[in-house]
DRENMI-89133 format. One line per 4 residues: number of its first residue (from 1); their letters; for each residue x negated, z negated, y of N, C-alpha, C, O. Coordinates in pm, whole numbers, always signed. Each point is the difference from the previous one (the first is absolute). Layout:
% DRENMI-89133
NUM = A = X/Z/Y/X/Z/Y/X/Z/Y/X/Z/Y ~ ...
This chain:
% DRENMI-89133
1 = MARW = -288/+175/+3156/+13/-78/-60/+122/+22/-122/+90/+84/+14 ~ -98/-153/-110/+90/+26/-112/+127/-68/+22/+10/-118/+34 ~ +101/+208/-57/+150/-52/+9/+16/-50/-100/-48/+55/-99 ~ +125/-184/+83/+14/-40/-125/+172/+0/-26/+81/-91/+18
5 = DSER = -66/+214/-61/+130/+21/-28/+31/-22/-110/-60/-85/-66 ~ +179/+167/+9/+46/-3/-175/-88/+92/-63/-35/-21/-116 ~ -6/+128/+183/-104/+95/-80/-168/-66/-8/-76/+25/-94 ~ +47/-96/+190/-131/-104/-38/-20/-130/-108/-96/-54/-55
9 = LAPL = +263/+33/+56/+6/-131/-58/+48/+21/-155/-6/-96/-77 ~ +45/+199/+41/+20/+42/-130/-116/+4/-107/+22/-3/-121 ~ -139/+9/+173/-120/-19/-108/-2/-119/-30/-43/-28/-111 ~ +95/-88/+207/+4/-102/-49/+28/-42/-177/-53/-85/-72
13 = SGFG = +138/+165/+53/+76/+25/-174/-162/+5/-121/-15/-16/-121 ~ -60/+41/+214/-107/-36/-127/-49/-156/-40/-54/-37/-104 ~ +94/-42/+225/-46/-110/-16/+108/-74/-88/-36/-78/-87 ~ +180/+105/+112/+127/-34/-100/-37/+22/-103/+4/-96/-77
17 = FVAL = -71/+255/+12/-40/+30/-108/-60/-81/-55/+62/-47/-95 ~ -177/-2/+113/-116/-83/-47/+43/-140/-13/-28/-65/-101 ~ +112/+2/+226/+42/-104/-60/+129/-30/-90/+15/-108/-57 ~ +72/+207/+51/+80/+44/-122/-58/-7/-129/+40/-101/-57
21 = VVAG = -120/+170/-14/-87/+58/-101/-89/-145/-45/+6/-47/-114 ~ -77/-5/+211/-38/-134/-59/+108/-115/+12/-14/-88/-84 ~ +108/+75/+162/+115/-133/-45/+30/+35/-134/+9/-84/-90 ~ +12/+235/+72/+86/+24/-162/-82/+19/-136/+36/+2/-118
25 = NALF = -158/+12/+180/-121/+8/-116/-32/-167/-23/-39/-45/-108 ~ +66/-46/+245/-14/-175/-54/+89/-29/-38/-17/-91/-80 ~ +156/+128/+96/+134/-85/-47/-20/+65/-166/+16/-93/-79 ~ -40/+192/+24/+44/+26/-92/-121/+93/-52/+5/+119/+33
29 = SPPG = -145/-176/-135/-100/+102/-74/+3/-50/-107/-67/-102/-22 ~ +138/+155/-65/-2/-28/-149/-167/+24/-61/-88/+63/+58 ~ +76/-136/-200/-133/-18/-51/-74/+156/+6/+77/+96/+8 ~ -215/-72/-12/-56/+129/-33/+32/+76/-115/+63/-45/-96
33 = YGAS = -120/+195/+108/+96/+71/-100/-41/-51/-132/+89/+9/-84 ~ -191/-57/+46/-53/-3/-112/+129/-148/-88/+23/-15/-120 ~ +22/-51/+218/+96/-100/-88/+119/+22/-91/+89/+81/+25 ~ -92/-151/-124/+150/+33/-82/+111/+35/+66/+21/-1/+122
37 = NARL = +67/+39/-234/+108/+8/+71/+95/-145/+2/+103/-10/+67 ~ -143/-68/-130/+62/-134/-8/-33/-79/+105/+71/-89/+46 ~ -206/+129/+4/-43/-67/+122/+80/+64/+118/+67/-70/+76 ~ -75/+198/-65/+58/+67/+117/+171/-45/+44/+42/-25/+113
41 = VAYV = +48/+25/-268/+102/+0/+8/+20/-188/+76/+88/-25/+82 ~ -169/-62/-125/+32/-130/+33/-33/-30/+120/+27/-111/+46 ~ -97/+214/+30/-47/+1/+152/+135/+50/+60/+71/-84/+56 ~ -34/+200/-63/+112/+94/+30/+113/-97/+27/+60/-3/+107
45 = LEHH = -29/-100/-236/+120/-69/-15/-18/-121/+87/+104/-58/+33 ~ -208/+15/+7/-5/-109/+69/-14/+20/+127/+8/-93/+80 ~ -29/+213/-48/-11/+26/+178/+78/+176/+1/-32/+110/+44 ~ +165/-179/-135/+79/+103/+35/+58/+23/+143/-2/+110/+53
49 = RRGL = +61/-243/+16/+36/+80/+170/-88/+86/+82/+24/+101/+67 ~ -170/-188/-99/-81/+29/+71/-52/+151/-27/-42/+78/+87 ~ +53/-55/-215/+3/+168/-14/+85/+78/+71/-29/+118/+19 ~ +145/-170/+30/+100/+85/+57/-32/-9/+103/+32/+103/+59
53 = VAGI = -98/-196/+26/-6/-21/+149/-125/+96/-30/+23/+116/+31 ~ -95/-128/-61/-121/+105/-10/+3/+138/+18/-81/+72/+59 ~ +221/-34/-137/-7/+129/-7/+69/+61/+167/-29/+107/+54 ~ +96/-181/-17/+114/-21/+110/-130/+27/+102/+20/+100/+70
57 = LGGL = -144/-165/-46/-98/-7/+60/-89/+147/+7/-70/+43/+91 ~ +96/+7/-207/-66/+111/-64/+49/+142/+57/-67/+101/+20 ~ +218/-126/+2/+57/+122/+22/+14/-31/+188/+45/+88/+74 ~ -84/-203/-27/-9/+13/+109/-155/+20/+57/-20/+11/+121
61 = ALIA = -86/-6/-214/-115/+45/+81/-15/+178/-8/-84/+72/+53 ~ +217/-28/-155/-32/+142/-21/+76/+22/+133/-57/+85/+70 ~ +138/-121/-29/+60/+28/+163/-114/-1/+79/-4/+102/+68 ~ -114/-194/-45/-77/-26/+104/-132/+99/-29/-74/+25/+95
65 = FLWL = +50/+21/-200/-103/+95/-26/+86/+111/+30/-69/+92/+43 ~ +225/-52/-50/-8/+143/+10/-7/+36/+156/-37/+108/+45 ~ +87/-239/+42/-5/-32/+156/-144/+41/+45/-16/+71/+100 ~ -89/-117/-178/-125/-22/+65/-51/+163/-64/-69/+69/+75
69 = LGSL = +101/-22/-195/-34/+120/-18/+32/+87/+98/-86/+66/+59 ~ +220/-58/-35/+57/+97/+144/-74/+17/+104/-37/+107/+49 ~ +9/-243/-6/-104/+4/+117/-146/+43/-10/-69/+42/+93 ~ +37/-54/-196/-153/+55/-29/+25/+134/+3/-56/+51/+97
73 = ASAL = +127/+40/-173/+44/+112/+4/+46/+54/+92/+18/+121/-9 ~ +17/-192/+132/+65/+80/+79/-155/+19/+134/-24/+90/+81 ~ -49/-221/-112/-113/+28/+121/-91/+92/-65/-88/+40/+76 ~ +85/-1/-177/-101/+112/-72/+37/+138/+47/-73/+90/+41
77 = YAGG = +221/-94/-57/+52/+133/+24/+16/-4/+176/-5/+114/+47 ~ +16/-187/+21/-22/+23/+142/-136/+28/+46/-31/+57/+104 ~ -53/-110/-204/-153/+53/+38/-29/+107/-29/-120/+22/+16 ~ +186/+71/-60/-15/+137/-39/-37/+25/-136/-18/+115/-39
81 = ERRL = +2/-237/-54/-22/+10/-140/+162/-27/-104/+64/-91/-50 ~ -61/+264/+68/+159/-30/-62/+4/+24/-139/+103/-37/-57 ~ -200/+96/-17/+15/+57/-107/-72/-155/-66/+93/-73/-36 ~ -185/+29/+20/-8/-172/-15/+64/-91/+71/-39/-111/-36
85 = AAIA = +119/+104/+121/+148/-102/+17/+54/+45/-143/+2/-86/-87 ~ +42/+217/+57/+63/+19/-106/-5/-50/-97/+92/-55/-61 ~ -210/+69/+30/-87/-52/-136/-8/-153/-10/+1/-41/-116 ~ -8/-48/+209/-15/-118/+13/+131/-54/-17/-1/-105/-64
89 = FGGG = +145/+156/+114/+111/-22/-17/+51/-8/-141/+57/-83/-69 ~ -120/+252/+51/+27/-5/-161/-37/-117/-65/+73/-94/-33 ~ -167/+104/+20/-121/-152/-85/+78/-113/+29/+51/-47/-102 ~ -17/-25/+225/+74/-106/+9/+112/+13/-98/-10/-70/-100
93 = LLAL = +140/+166/+113/+57/+5/-23/+17/-46/-186/+64/-85/-63 ~ -143/+178/+33/-15/+13/-152/-55/-138/-52/+30/-41/-112 ~ -121/-38/+211/-25/-149/-26/+98/-47/+15/+14/-76/-96 ~ +121/+65/+193/+79/-98/-28/+82/+34/-122/+47/-87/-72
97 = TVGA = -32/+206/+54/+91/+25/-95/-58/-79/-131/+88/-65/-56 ~ -204/+56/+0/-75/-68/-101/+8/-105/+16/+15/-64/-104 ~ -21/-23/+244/+45/-150/-9/+117/-23/+34/+25/-115/+32 ~ +60/+195/-30/+124/-26/-46/+69/-10/-135/+111/-47/-24
101 = LQTI = -202/+101/-62/+53/+15/-128/-54/-122/-38/+82/-68/-61 ~ -230/-2/+79/-72/-87/-59/+122/-145/+66/+30/-95/-73 ~ +19/+109/+203/+63/-127/+42/+122/-4/-81/+44/-113/-21 ~ +34/+234/-42/+82/+25/-84/-7/-80/-167/+72/-75/-66
105 = LLTG = -191/+137/+52/-22/-36/-149/-2/-174/+40/+98/-56/-49 ~ -172/-20/+115/-49/-104/+5/+104/-109/+21/+8/-101/-69 ~ +98/+141/+202/+131/-52/+12/+94/+18/-113/+76/-95/-20 ~ -66/+195/-57/+67/-4/-103/-7/-77/-124/+97/-26/-71
109 = LAFR = -239/-16/+47/-56/-79/-77/+84/-141/+8/+40/-66/-96 ~ -24/+38/+225/+23/-143/+44/+162/-32/+10/+58/-108/-14 ~ +6/+272/+49/+123/+4/+10/+95/-15/-174/+65/-99/-35 ~ -81/+207/-34/+52/-29/-111/-48/+59/-151/+66/+8/-104
113 = VVYD = -235/+40/+139/-6/+47/-130/-90/-151/-108/+10/-24/-120 ~ -80/-37/+215/+6/-126/-78/+87/-84/-26/-46/-109/-34 ~ +167/+120/+38/+137/-75/-46/+43/+121/-135/+0/-23/-121 ~ +28/+133/+182/+8/+102/-120/-22/+29/-108/+65/+7/-104
117 = DPGA = -221/+18/+152/-151/+72/-105/-131/-76/+25/-108/+55/+25 ~ +123/-153/-32/-162/-76/+7/-80/+42/-50/-110/-33/+43 ~ +111/+132/-164/-94/+48/-107/-80/+133/+102/-114/+42/-19 ~ +201/+0/+118/-22/+81/+67/-87/-26/+124/-51/+94/+62
121 = VKGL = +33/-227/-27/-60/-29/+109/-153/+58/+16/-36/+48/+108 ~ -38/-55/-204/-153/+16/+24/-38/+166/+2/-101/+51/+48 ~ +233/+29/-128/+0/+111/+3/+9/+72/+142/-78/+92/+24 ~ +168/-132/+65/+54/+31/+108/-135/-58/+103/-60/+80/+72
125 = YDLR = +33/-187/-75/-109/-64/+82/-144/+64/-23/-90/+1/+84 ~ +87/+35/-171/-131/+94/-32/+11/+171/+50/-87/+85/+22 ~ +213/-83/-19/+31/+145/+45/-9/-6/+141/-32/+103/+59 ~ +52/-199/-1/+15/-54/+165/-129/+36/+24/-25/+76/+94
129 = AAIG = -92/-135/-190/-152/+21/+61/-32/+118/+12/-46/+35/+109 ~ +59/+49/-204/-28/+103/+14/+13/+93/+112/-89/+60/+61 ~ +230/-62/-44/+65/+59/+144/-81/-55/+97/-62/+89/+59 ~ +34/-223/-10/-60/-49/+41/-129/+25/+41/-18/-36/+117
133 = TLLA = -102/+98/-182/-139/+13/-50/+61/+172/+51/-56/+41/+101 ~ +139/+35/-149/+5/+183/+76/+85/-27/+172/+28/+95/+72 ~ -3/-218/-41/+58/+19/+178/-105/-5/+38/+16/-20/+121 ~ -152/+26/-145/-138/-1/+40/+0/+175/+91/-26/+27/+118
137 = FPLA = +62/+52/-221/-25/+141/+50/+78/+75/+132/-52/+87/+70 ~ +173/-134/-56/+92/+44/+111/-83/-82/+113/-35/+54/+105 ~ +12/-167/-132/-49/-98/+144/-163/+45/+26/-41/+4/+116 ~ -33/+24/-208/-110/+95/-12/+44/+143/+109/-56/+43/+101
141 = ALAA = +154/-6/-159/+41/+143/+112/+15/-20/+144/-25/+72/+98 ~ +84/-215/-116/+53/-37/+169/-122/-29/+73/-26/+56/+107 ~ -59/-154/-168/-149/-52/+66/-77/+149/+33/-45/+15/+114 ~ +32/+89/-208/-105/+63/+26/+63/+108/+91/-80/+62/+69
145 = ATAI = +232/-25/-58/+21/+83/+107/-17/-77/+132/-62/+58/+89 ~ +103/-163/-70/-9/-64/+95/-150/+4/+79/-16/+24/+119 ~ -102/-57/-231/-145/-23/+72/-47/+146/+41/-79/+29/+89 ~ +150/+59/-182/-41/+186/+79/+66/-11/+109/-60/+18/+106
149 = AVLR = +202/-52/-108/+42/+9/+155/-85/-58/+80/-42/+72/+91 ~ -2/-199/-96/-28/-52/+94/-109/+42/+46/-13/+27/+119 ~ -80/-15/-202/-179/+33/+55/-2/+115/+46/-71/+14/+100 ~ +151/+118/-156/-9/+93/+36/+69/+36/+142/-58/+56/+93
153 = GRLL = +183/-96/-92/+84/+9/+98/-52/-90/+148/+28/+35/+115 ~ -113/-161/-153/-24/-99/+80/+125/-62/+38/+20/-23/+120 ~ +75/-10/-219/+131/-68/+44/-37/-138/-15/-63/-11/-105 ~ +77/-115/+171/+36/-113/-32/-127/-53/+18/-66/+21/+101
157 = RPWY = +33/-85/-186/-174/-2/+35/-70/+5/-110/+33/-32/-114 ~ -122/+71/+150/-133/+30/-106/-34/-109/-148/-1/+26/-120 ~ -22/-142/+190/+10/-96/-137/+133/+8/-127/+11/-11/-122 ~ +74/+39/+239/+128/-34/-116/-23/+127/-107/-10/-15/-122
161 = GWAS = +3/+148/+195/-27/+125/-107/-139/-35/-106/-17/+74/-97 ~ -64/-170/+117/-118/-24/-105/+115/-93/-65/+41/+51/-104 ~ +10/-151/+130/+64/-111/-70/+96/+97/-85/+5/-18/-122 ~ +63/+110/+177/+114/+60/-104/-111/+103/-83/+65/+60/-86
165 = AVTA = -182/-26/+83/-57/+61/-106/-38/-69/-94/+5/+52/-112 ~ -63/-218/+131/-17/-115/-57/+79/+1/-104/-36/+3/-117 ~ +194/-7/+175/+106/-59/-59/+39/+129/-110/+39/-29/-113 ~ -53/+183/+158/+25/+89/-98/-84/-9/-108/+59/+25/-105
169 = VVTI = -162/-49/+95/-114/-29/-86/+34/-131/-97/+24/+2/-121 ~ -30/-98/+197/+44/-83/-124/+140/-22/-81/+15/-68/-101 ~ +96/+148/+178/+118/-7/-68/+8/+131/-114/+62/-2/-106 ~ -125/+88/+148/-12/+110/-104/-113/-28/-114/+9/+81/-93
173 = VRGG = -123/-185/+77/+13/-55/-90/+28/-114/-71/-51/-36/-106 ~ +158/-29/+185/+99/-70/-64/+65/+88/-76/+26/-60/-104 ~ +15/+170/+99/+121/+90/-70/-55/+5/-134/+83/+19/-89 ~ -275/-39/+35/+20/+18/-128/-23/-181/-53/-85/-20/-87
177 = ALAH = +139/-64/+125/-43/-121/-40/+92/-38/-112/+64/-105/+9 ~ -50/+202/-141/+74/-79/-100/-93/-26/-123/+19/+66/-103 ~ -95/-135/+107/-70/-79/-89/+115/-76/-40/+108/+1/+58 ~ -148/-90/-199/+129/-90/-19/-36/-158/+21/+91/-83/-2
181 = SGFY = -202/+52/+19/-39/-75/+46/-146/-1/+101/-69/+102/+9 ~ +39/-212/+54/-82/-18/+84/-11/+95/+190/+95/+55/+56 ~ -255/-65/+3/+29/-17/+132/+68/+142/+24/+61/-4/+107 ~ -52/+115/-163/+61/+123/+13/+107/+63/-73/+16/+116/-37
185 = SPGG = +80/-258/+21/+153/-4/-70/+67/-1/+128/-42/-30/+112 ~ +204/+85/-168/+106/-31/+86/-23/-144/+113/+0/+0/+123 ~ -15/-91/-198/+25/-150/+51/-174/-43/+7/-31/-119/-3 ~ -53/+204/+11/-154/-61/+32/-21/-10/+125/+83/-1/+90
189 = GYGV = -222/-9/-84/-43/-38/+99/-1/+88/+118/-1/-36/+118 ~ +0/+169/-169/-9/+136/+97/+133/+6/+47/+17/+40/+115 ~ +85/-74/-188/+143/+25/+64/+9/-83/+87/+27/+44/+112 ~ -47/-189/-128/-12/-80/+122/-66/+66/+123/+72/+35/+94
193 = LAYI = -242/-13/-90/-49/+88/+107/+69/+116/+55/+7/+36/+118 ~ +42/+17/-222/+81/+107/+105/+110/-35/+59/+7/+9/+123 ~ +111/-59/-203/+95/-66/+122/-47/-93/+84/+77/+8/+95 ~ -155/-89/-72/-46/-23/+82/-56/+95/+134/+45/-12/+114
197 = VVLV = -124/+82/-145/-3/+128/+95/+87/+56/+38/-3/+0/+123 ~ +101/+60/-170/+144/+61/+34/+78/-70/+119/+47/+51/+102 ~ -48/-205/-150/+26/-70/+108/-31/-11/+109/+73/-18/+97 ~ -200/+31/-102/-66/-19/+120/+16/+122/+89/+22/+1/+121
201 = WVLA = -39/+113/-211/+12/+173/+78/+157/+7/+46/+33/+60/+102 ~ +55/-122/-181/+120/-40/+88/-7/-78/+120/+65/+26/+102 ~ -144/-125/-113/+33/-95/+172/-115/+121/+61/+28/+35/+115 ~ -114/+12/-156/-77/+47/+108/+50/+153/+57/-52/+27/+108
205 = TSVV = +138/+71/-158/+120/+52/+49/+98/-38/+71/+67/+88/+53 ~ -36/-206/-34/+108/-31/+57/-128/-50/+177/+9/+30/+119 ~ -66/-77/-165/-81/-66/+124/-46/+143/+89/+1/+3/+123 ~ -37/+106/-205/-34/+136/+96/+108/+71/+28/-19/+88/+84
209 = LIMR = +120/-97/-124/+119/+72/+22/+78/-91/+152/+53/+37/+105 ~ -76/-137/-153/+50/-126/+114/-109/+52/+136/+46/+20/+113 ~ -130/-11/-132/-76/-23/+123/-42/+167/+81/-44/+19/+113 ~ +74/+74/-213/-28/+147/+62/+64/+41/+89/+121/-21/-1
213 = PSQQ = -185/+97/+111/+88/+63/+109/+92/+27/+3/+36/+28/-115 ~ +93/-7/+233/+114/+7/-35/+37/+143/+23/+119/+5/+31 ~ -174/+114/-35/-46/+153/+4/-161/-2/-29/-103/-31/+61 ~ +143/+83/-192/-137/+67/-77/-1/+146/-44/+54/+28/-107
217 = ASPA = -96/+42/+163/-31/+114/-53/-164/+65/-87/-101/-64/+27 ~ +91/+144/-92/-56/+24/-45/-104/+55/+84/+31/+37/+113 ~ -175/-26/-161/-94/+66/+85/+38/+140/+10/-34/+55/+105 ~ +100/+18/-196/-10/+152/+73/+114/+7/+101/-6/+92/+81
221 = VQAA = +101/-171/-76/+111/-24/+88/-24/-36/+127/+42/+57/+101 ~ -112/-156/-109/-80/-30/+135/-107/+117/+37/-14/+15/+122 ~ -39/+42/-178/-96/+124/+41/+125/+123/+52/-26/+59/+105 ~ +126/-31/-160/+98/+123/+55/+39/-59/+159/-9/+55/+110
225 = G = +60/-196/-152/+39/-50/+168/-126/+10/+105/+15/-31/+118
Protein backbone atom coordinates (compact mmCIF):
# COMPACT_ATOMS: atom_id res chain seq x y z
CA MET A 1 0.00 0.00 0.00
CA ALA A 2 1.33 3.43 -0.95
CA ARG A 3 2.59 5.75 1.76
CA TRP A 4 1.14 9.23 1.44
CA ASP A 5 4.27 11.17 2.40
CA SER A 6 5.73 14.38 0.99
CA GLU A 7 7.47 12.43 -1.79
CA ARG A 8 4.17 11.03 -3.01
CA LEU A 9 2.25 14.27 -2.62
CA ALA A 10 4.83 16.34 -4.54
CA PRO A 11 3.35 15.43 -7.96
CA LEU A 12 0.14 17.21 -6.95
CA SER A 13 2.02 20.26 -8.20
CA GLY A 14 0.86 19.25 -11.68
CA PHE A 15 -2.73 19.98 -10.69
CA GLY A 16 -1.59 23.31 -9.29
CA PHE A 17 0.21 24.11 -12.55
CA VAL A 18 -2.88 23.45 -14.66
CA ALA A 19 -5.12 25.45 -12.32
CA LEU A 20 -2.74 28.43 -12.32
CA VAL A 21 -2.27 28.42 -16.11
CA VAL A 22 -6.01 28.18 -16.81
CA ALA A 23 -6.79 30.88 -14.25
CA GLY A 24 -4.13 33.20 -15.64
CA ASN A 25 -5.34 32.79 -19.21
CA ALA A 26 -8.96 33.33 -18.18
CA LEU A 27 -8.01 36.45 -16.25
CA PHE A 28 -5.87 38.10 -18.93
CA SER A 29 -6.19 36.97 -22.54
CA PRO A 30 -5.54 39.74 -25.09
CA PRO A 31 -7.07 39.57 -28.60
CA GLY A 32 -5.62 37.32 -31.28
CA TYR A 33 -2.26 37.99 -32.89
CA GLY A 34 -3.93 39.50 -35.93
CA ALA A 35 -5.40 42.31 -33.83
CA SER A 36 -4.26 45.88 -34.44
CA ASN A 37 -1.92 47.68 -32.07
CA ALA A 38 -4.73 50.05 -31.07
CA ARG A 39 -6.99 47.14 -30.09
CA LEU A 40 -4.26 45.47 -28.08
CA VAL A 41 -3.39 48.71 -26.29
CA ALA A 42 -7.04 49.27 -25.41
CA TYR A 43 -7.35 45.76 -23.99
CA VAL A 44 -4.18 45.98 -21.89
CA LEU A 45 -5.15 49.39 -20.51
CA GLU A 46 -8.62 48.17 -19.61
CA HIS A 47 -7.29 45.02 -17.92
CA HIS A 48 -4.11 46.46 -16.42
CA ARG A 49 -4.52 44.97 -12.94
CA ARG A 50 -5.63 41.63 -14.33
CA GLY A 51 -2.46 41.53 -16.40
CA LEU A 52 -0.32 42.00 -13.32
CA VAL A 53 -2.18 39.32 -11.37
CA ALA A 54 -1.95 36.95 -14.34
CA GLY A 55 1.82 37.52 -14.36
CA ILE A 56 2.05 36.52 -10.71
CA LEU A 57 -0.03 33.40 -11.39
CA GLY A 58 2.28 32.60 -14.29
CA GLY A 59 5.30 32.83 -12.01
CA LEU A 60 3.68 30.47 -9.51
CA ALA A 61 2.82 28.09 -12.35
CA LEU A 62 6.49 27.93 -13.29
CA ILE A 63 7.36 26.84 -9.75
CA ALA A 64 4.64 24.18 -9.80
CA PHE A 65 5.91 22.84 -13.14
CA LEU A 66 9.47 22.68 -11.82
CA TRP A 67 8.26 20.69 -8.82
CA LEU A 68 6.46 18.23 -11.09
CA LEU A 69 9.44 18.02 -13.42
CA GLY A 70 11.68 17.07 -10.51
CA SER A 71 9.29 14.31 -9.47
CA LEU A 72 9.08 12.92 -13.00
CA ALA A 73 12.84 12.98 -13.60
CA SER A 74 13.43 11.31 -10.23
CA ALA A 75 10.99 8.51 -11.10
CA LEU A 76 12.67 7.90 -14.46
CA TYR A 77 16.12 7.97 -12.87
CA ALA A 78 15.09 5.58 -10.10
CA GLY A 79 13.74 3.22 -12.77
CA GLY A 80 17.18 2.96 -14.34
CA GLU A 81 16.59 5.31 -17.30
CA ARG A 82 19.25 7.81 -16.28
CA ARG A 83 20.09 9.28 -19.68
CA LEU A 84 16.44 9.74 -20.59
CA ALA A 85 15.74 11.20 -17.17
CA ALA A 86 18.44 13.80 -17.83
CA ILE A 87 17.02 14.58 -21.28
CA ALA A 88 13.52 14.92 -19.89
CA PHE A 89 14.73 17.20 -17.10
CA GLY A 90 16.77 19.30 -19.53
CA GLY A 91 13.85 19.64 -21.93
CA GLY A 92 11.61 20.63 -19.06
CA LEU A 93 14.07 23.25 -17.81
CA LEU A 94 14.36 24.74 -21.29
CA ALA A 95 10.57 24.82 -21.55
CA LEU A 96 10.46 26.60 -18.19
CA THR A 97 12.94 29.19 -19.45
CA VAL A 98 10.92 29.85 -22.60
CA GLY A 99 7.70 29.95 -20.58
CA ALA A 100 9.26 32.44 -18.17
CA LEU A 101 10.21 34.68 -21.10
CA GLN A 102 6.62 34.54 -22.35
CA THR A 103 5.34 35.50 -18.92
CA ILE A 104 7.83 38.36 -18.64
CA LEU A 105 6.81 39.81 -22.01
CA LEU A 106 3.07 39.65 -21.32
CA THR A 107 3.42 41.03 -17.79
CA GLY A 108 5.73 43.77 -19.02
CA LEU A 109 3.06 44.97 -21.44
CA ALA A 110 0.62 45.51 -18.60
CA PHE A 111 3.21 46.81 -16.14
CA ARG A 112 4.87 49.67 -18.07
CA VAL A 113 5.15 49.18 -21.84
CA VAL A 114 1.52 50.05 -22.55
CA TYR A 115 2.07 53.40 -20.77
CA ASP A 116 5.64 54.26 -21.74
CA ASP A 117 5.70 52.98 -25.33
CA PRO A 118 2.22 51.97 -26.54
CA GLY A 119 3.47 51.75 -30.11
CA ALA A 120 5.61 48.75 -29.17
CA VAL A 121 2.76 46.66 -27.75
CA LYS A 122 1.91 44.73 -30.91
CA GLY A 123 5.57 44.06 -31.73
CA LEU A 124 6.24 42.57 -28.30
CA TYR A 125 2.97 40.66 -28.36
CA ASP A 126 3.84 39.13 -31.73
CA LEU A 127 7.31 38.27 -30.39
CA ARG A 128 5.60 36.43 -27.55
CA ALA A 129 3.61 34.49 -30.16
CA ALA A 130 6.79 33.30 -31.88
CA ILE A 131 8.37 32.38 -28.55
CA GLY A 132 5.24 30.48 -27.53
CA THR A 133 5.33 28.50 -30.78
CA LEU A 134 8.98 27.52 -30.29
CA LEU A 135 8.14 26.43 -26.73
CA ALA A 136 6.76 23.31 -28.39
CA PHE A 137 10.23 21.90 -29.13
CA PRO A 138 11.55 21.52 -25.55
CA LEU A 139 8.12 20.25 -24.49
CA ALA A 140 8.33 17.63 -27.24
CA ALA A 141 11.79 16.60 -25.98
CA LEU A 142 10.40 16.22 -22.47
CA ALA A 143 7.42 14.15 -23.60
CA ALA A 144 9.44 12.02 -26.04
CA ALA A 145 12.13 11.15 -23.48
CA THR A 146 9.42 10.26 -21.00
CA ALA A 147 7.61 8.07 -23.53
CA ILE A 148 10.76 6.13 -24.44
CA ALA A 149 11.77 5.67 -20.80
CA VAL A 150 8.32 4.48 -19.73
CA LEU A 151 7.79 2.08 -22.64
CA ARG A 152 11.35 0.72 -22.79
CA GLY A 153 11.92 0.49 -19.06
CA ARG A 154 8.36 -0.58 -18.24
CA LEU A 155 8.04 2.23 -15.74
CA LEU A 156 4.88 3.78 -14.37
CA ARG A 157 1.92 2.81 -16.62
CA PRO A 158 2.04 1.65 -20.27
CA TRP A 159 -0.89 3.89 -21.25
CA TYR A 160 1.06 6.84 -19.89
CA GLY A 161 3.99 5.97 -22.13
CA TRP A 162 1.74 6.03 -25.19
CA ALA A 163 0.07 9.23 -24.01
CA SER A 164 3.51 10.81 -23.72
CA ALA A 165 4.36 9.69 -27.25
CA VAL A 166 1.19 11.27 -28.62
CA THR A 167 1.95 14.45 -26.70
CA ALA A 168 5.45 14.55 -28.18
CA VAL A 169 4.08 14.27 -31.73
CA VAL A 170 1.37 16.89 -31.18
CA THR A 171 3.79 19.37 -29.62
CA ILE A 172 6.59 18.99 -32.16
CA VAL A 173 4.10 19.62 -34.96
CA ARG A 174 3.01 22.71 -33.03
CA GLY A 175 6.58 23.97 -33.31
CA GLY A 176 6.04 24.87 -36.95
CA ALA A 177 2.76 26.73 -36.45
CA LEU A 178 4.00 30.08 -37.73
CA ALA A 179 1.35 30.85 -40.35
CA HIS A 180 0.16 34.44 -40.22
CA SER A 181 -3.48 33.37 -39.86
CA GLY A 182 -5.73 30.36 -39.82
CA PHE A 183 -5.72 26.98 -38.12
CA TYR A 184 -1.92 26.62 -38.14
CA SER A 185 -1.08 30.10 -36.81
CA PRO A 186 0.16 30.81 -33.25
CA GLY A 187 -3.35 31.66 -32.08
CA GLY A 188 -5.13 29.19 -34.38
CA GLY A 189 -7.03 26.02 -33.72
CA TYR A 190 -4.01 23.75 -33.70
CA GLY A 191 -2.39 25.86 -31.01
CA VAL A 192 -5.50 25.46 -28.86
CA LEU A 193 -5.45 21.70 -29.47
CA ALA A 194 -1.78 21.42 -28.48
CA TYR A 195 -2.41 23.57 -25.39
CA ILE A 196 -5.17 21.21 -24.23
CA VAL A 197 -3.07 18.10 -24.96
CA VAL A 198 -0.16 19.41 -22.89
CA LEU A 199 -2.40 20.28 -19.94
CA VAL A 200 -4.03 16.83 -20.04
CA TRP A 201 -0.56 15.24 -20.19
CA VAL A 202 0.54 17.22 -17.14
CA LEU A 203 -2.52 15.97 -15.23
CA ALA A 204 -1.80 12.40 -16.36
CA THR A 205 1.80 12.80 -15.18
CA SER A 206 0.59 13.86 -11.75
CA VAL A 207 -1.78 10.91 -11.51
CA VAL A 208 0.74 8.20 -12.48
CA LEU A 209 3.43 9.65 -10.19
CA ILE A 210 1.05 9.84 -7.25
CA MET A 211 -0.16 6.27 -7.78
CA ARG A 212 3.22 4.65 -8.50
CA PRO A 213 4.63 2.08 -6.06
CA SER A 214 6.79 3.55 -3.32
CA GLN A 215 9.80 1.44 -4.32
CA GLN A 216 10.15 1.07 -8.08
CA ALA A 217 13.18 -0.45 -9.73
CA SER A 218 13.93 -1.14 -13.34
CA PRO A 219 13.53 -4.72 -14.64
CA ALA A 220 17.33 -5.02 -14.84
CA VAL A 221 17.70 -4.02 -11.22
CA GLN A 222 14.95 -6.44 -10.18
CA ALA A 223 16.62 -9.27 -12.12
CA ALA A 224 19.94 -8.52 -10.48
CA GLY A 225 18.28 -8.76 -7.09
